[in-house]
C-alpha positions as CSV (number, residue, x, y, z in Angstrom):
1,X,50.3,51.6,-8.5
2,X,50.8,48.5,-6.3
3,X,47.1,48.6,-5.4
4,X,46.1,48.8,-9.1
5,X,48.4,45.8,-9.8
6,X,46.8,43.8,-7.0
7,X,43.3,44.6,-8.3
8,X,44.4,43.6,-11.8
9,X,45.8,40.4,-10.5
10,X,42.6,39.6,-8.6
11,X,40.6,40.2,-11.8
12,X,42.9,37.9,-13.8
13,X,42.6,35.2,-11.0
14,X,38.8,35.5,-11.2
15,X,38.8,35.2,-14.9
16,X,41.0,32.1,-14.7
17,X,38.8,30.6,-12.0
18,X,35.6,31.3,-14.1
19,X,37.1,29.7,-17.2
20,X,38.5,26.7,-15.4
21,X,35.9,25.9,-12.7
22,X,33.6,28.8,-12.1
23,X,31.2,28.0,-15.0
24,X,30.8,24.4,-13.9
25,X,30.3,25.5,-10.3
26,X,27.6,27.9,-11.4
27,X,25.9,25.1,-13.4
28,X,25.9,22.8,-10.3
29,X,24.5,25.5,-8.1
30,X,21.8,26.3,-10.7
31,X,20.8,22.6,-11.0
32,X,20.7,22.3,-7.3
33,X,18.4,25.3,-7.0
34,X,16.2,23.9,-9.7
35,X,16.0,20.5,-8.0
36,X,15.1,22.1,-4.7
37,X,12.5,24.3,-6.4
38,X,11.0,21.3,-8.1
39,X,10.9,19.4,-4.8
40,X,9.1,22.3,-3.1
41,X,6.6,22.5,-5.9
42,X,6.1,18.7,-5.9
43,X,5.4,18.6,-2.2
44,X,2.9,21.5,-2.5
45,X,1.3,19.6,-5.4
46,X,1.0,16.4,-3.3
47,X,-0.4,18.3,-0.3
48,X,-3.0,19.9,-2.5
49,X,-3.9,16.6,-4.1
50,X,-4.3,14.9,-0.7
51,X,-6.5,17.7,0.5
52,X,-8.7,17.4,-2.6
53,X,-8.9,13.6,-2.1
54,X,-9.9,14.0,1.5
55,X,-12.7,16.4,0.5
56,X,-13.9,14.0,-2.1
57,X,-13.8,11.2,0.5
58,X,-15.9,13.2,2.9
59,X,-18.4,13.9,0.2
60,X,-18.6,10.2,-0.7
61,X,-19.1,9.2,3.0
62,X,-21.9,11.8,3.4
63,X,-23.7,10.7,0.3
64,X,-23.4,7.0,1.4
65,X,-25.3,8.0,4.6
66,X,-28.2,9.7,2.8
67,X,-28.4,8.1,-0.6
68,X,-29.3,4.6,-1.8
69,X,-28.2,5.3,-5.3
70,X,-25.4,2.7,-5.6
71,X,-24.6,3.7,-9.2
72,X,-24.0,7.3,-8.2
73,X,-21.8,6.2,-5.3
74,X,-19.8,3.9,-7.7
75,X,-19.4,6.8,-10.1
76,X,-18.1,9.1,-7.4
77,X,-15.7,6.3,-6.3
78,X,-14.4,5.9,-9.8
79,X,-13.7,9.6,-10.1
80,X,-11.8,9.5,-6.8
81,X,-9.8,6.5,-7.9
82,X,-8.9,8.0,-11.3
83,X,-7.9,11.4,-10.0
84,X,-6.2,10.5,-6.7
85,X,-5.1,6.8,-7.1
86,X,-2.2,7.0,-4.7
87,X,-3.9,8.9,-1.9
88,X,-4.9,7.2,1.3
89,X,-8.4,8.8,0.9
90,X,-9.0,6.8,-2.3
91,X,-7.9,3.6,-0.5
92,X,-10.2,4.3,2.4
93,X,-13.1,5.0,0.1
94,X,-12.4,1.8,-1.9
95,X,-12.2,-0.4,1.2
96,X,-15.4,1.1,2.5
97,X,-17.2,0.3,-0.7
98,X,-15.6,-3.2,-0.7
99,X,-16.9,-3.8,2.8
100,X,-20.4,-2.8,1.7
101,X,-20.2,-5.1,-1.3
102,X,-19.1,-7.9,1.0
103,X,-22.1,-7.4,3.3
104,X,-24.3,-7.6,0.3
105,X,-22.8,-10.9,-0.8
106,X,-21.2,-9.3,-3.9
107,X,-17.9,-11.0,-3.4
108,X,-16.4,-10.7,-6.8
109,X,-17.1,-7.0,-6.9
110,X,-15.5,-6.7,-3.4
111,X,-12.4,-8.6,-4.7
112,X,-12.1,-6.3,-7.6
113,X,-12.1,-3.2,-5.4
114,X,-9.5,-4.7,-2.9
115,X,-7.3,-5.7,-5.8
116,X,-7.4,-2.1,-6.9
117,X,-6.1,-1.0,-3.5
118,X,-3.2,-3.4,-3.7
119,X,-2.3,-2.2,-7.2
120,X,-2.2,1.5,-6.2
121,X,-1.2,1.6,-2.6
122,X,2.3,1.3,-1.0
123,X,1.4,2.3,2.6
124,X,2.3,-0.8,4.7
125,X,-0.8,-0.6,7.0
126,X,-3.2,-0.1,4.0
127,X,-1.6,-3.0,2.0
128,X,-1.8,-5.4,5.0
129,X,-5.4,-4.6,5.7
130,X,-6.3,-4.9,2.0
131,X,-4.5,-8.3,1.9
132,X,-6.3,-9.6,5.0
133,X,-9.7,-8.4,3.7
134,X,-9.2,-9.9,0.2
135,X,-8.3,-13.2,1.8
136,X,-11.4,-13.0,4.0
137,X,-13.6,-12.4,0.9
138,X,-12.0,-15.4,-0.9
139,X,-12.5,-17.5,2.3
140,X,-16.1,-16.6,2.3
141,X,-16.3,-18.0,-1.3
142,X,-14.4,-21.1,-0.2
143,X,-11.6,-20.1,-2.6
144,X,-9.1,-21.6,-0.1
145,X,-6.1,-21.8,-2.4
146,X,-6.6,-18.3,-3.7
147,X,-6.9,-17.0,-0.1
148,X,-3.7,-18.7,1.0
149,X,-1.9,-17.3,-2.1
150,X,-3.2,-13.8,-1.2
151,X,-1.8,-14.2,2.3
152,X,1.7,-15.0,0.9
153,X,2.0,-11.4,-0.3
154,X,4.7,-9.6,1.6
155,X,3.6,-7.3,4.4
156,X,5.5,-5.2,7.0
157,X,6.6,-7.2,10.0
158,X,4.2,-5.2,12.3
159,X,1.3,-6.8,10.5
160,X,2.4,-10.4,10.2
161,X,0.3,-11.5,13.1
162,X,-2.9,-10.3,11.4
163,X,-2.0,-12.2,8.2
164,X,-1.1,-15.4,10.2
165,X,-4.4,-15.3,12.0
166,X,-6.3,-15.1,8.8
167,X,-4.2,-17.9,7.4
168,X,-5.1,-20.0,10.4
169,X,-8.8,-19.2,9.7
170,X,-8.4,-20.5,6.1
171,X,-6.7,-23.7,7.3
172,X,-9.3,-24.3,9.9
173,X,-12.1,-23.9,7.3
174,X,-10.3,-26.6,5.3
175,X,-10.4,-28.9,8.2
176,X,-6.6,-28.7,8.7
177,X,-6.8,-28.2,12.5
178,X,-3.2,-29.2,13.3
179,X,-1.8,-26.8,10.7
180,X,-4.3,-24.0,11.8
181,X,-3.2,-24.4,15.4
182,X,0.5,-24.1,14.4
183,X,-0.2,-20.9,12.5
184,X,-2.4,-19.5,15.3
185,X,0.5,-20.1,17.7
186,X,2.8,-18.2,15.4
187,X,0.4,-15.4,15.4
188,X,0.2,-15.3,19.1
189,X,4.0,-15.2,19.4
190,X,3.9,-12.0,17.2
191,X,1.0,-10.3,18.9
192,X,1.6,-7.7,21.5
193,X,-0.1,-8.3,24.9
194,X,-2.5,-5.3,24.7
195,X,-3.6,-6.0,21.1
196,X,-7.4,-5.6,20.7
197,X,-7.9,-9.0,19.0
198,X,-5.6,-11.0,21.3
199,X,-8.4,-12.7,23.3
200,X,-10.2,-13.9,20.2
201,X,-6.9,-15.2,18.7
202,X,-6.1,-17.0,22.0
203,X,-9.6,-18.6,22.0
204,X,-9.1,-19.8,18.4
205,X,-5.9,-21.5,19.4
206,X,-7.3,-23.0,22.7
207,X,-10.2,-24.6,20.8
208,X,-7.8,-26.6,18.7
209,X,-5.5,-27.7,21.5
């Protein structure tokens, strides 16, 4: 009898807990499970999209090696940009095409592609490189003010030296040697000793001293 009463009391306690708190706890656990499931599915989706973008990039690079059909290459790039705008593969492909356009002297088209990268990419290294290359394209066109404005865009601290060096190049092209030297020296102060471009940067500064 006592055991039966204990079981009955436990049942009543459970009913009370379910009415007062249990239902809400169940809802919280259910929501947590759904959030986790959504996160897992999202990560899988992102992984799949990145793999697809990498495959598309490889195809674009291979076509660029064997085909001179610029319109076809541009069409492939547009598809890659539309389908995978935030992938690093689309940024790589776009900057590859921008470099080719720069070499051909199609500076405005190169600017357009680099601006696309800046509008769609948040990876610090990619953004810094796109900013530097965009400023270089503008410098080539003697758009000095535009180049300096581009170089004012924020970048990660690790890439400040690259941006400062390019800023020095723009100032030097304007004939502002004193200002260019000051900026080169700032770039030197932020450049690590084993950096690949250190000697060239040092040479630029030494020529203005």
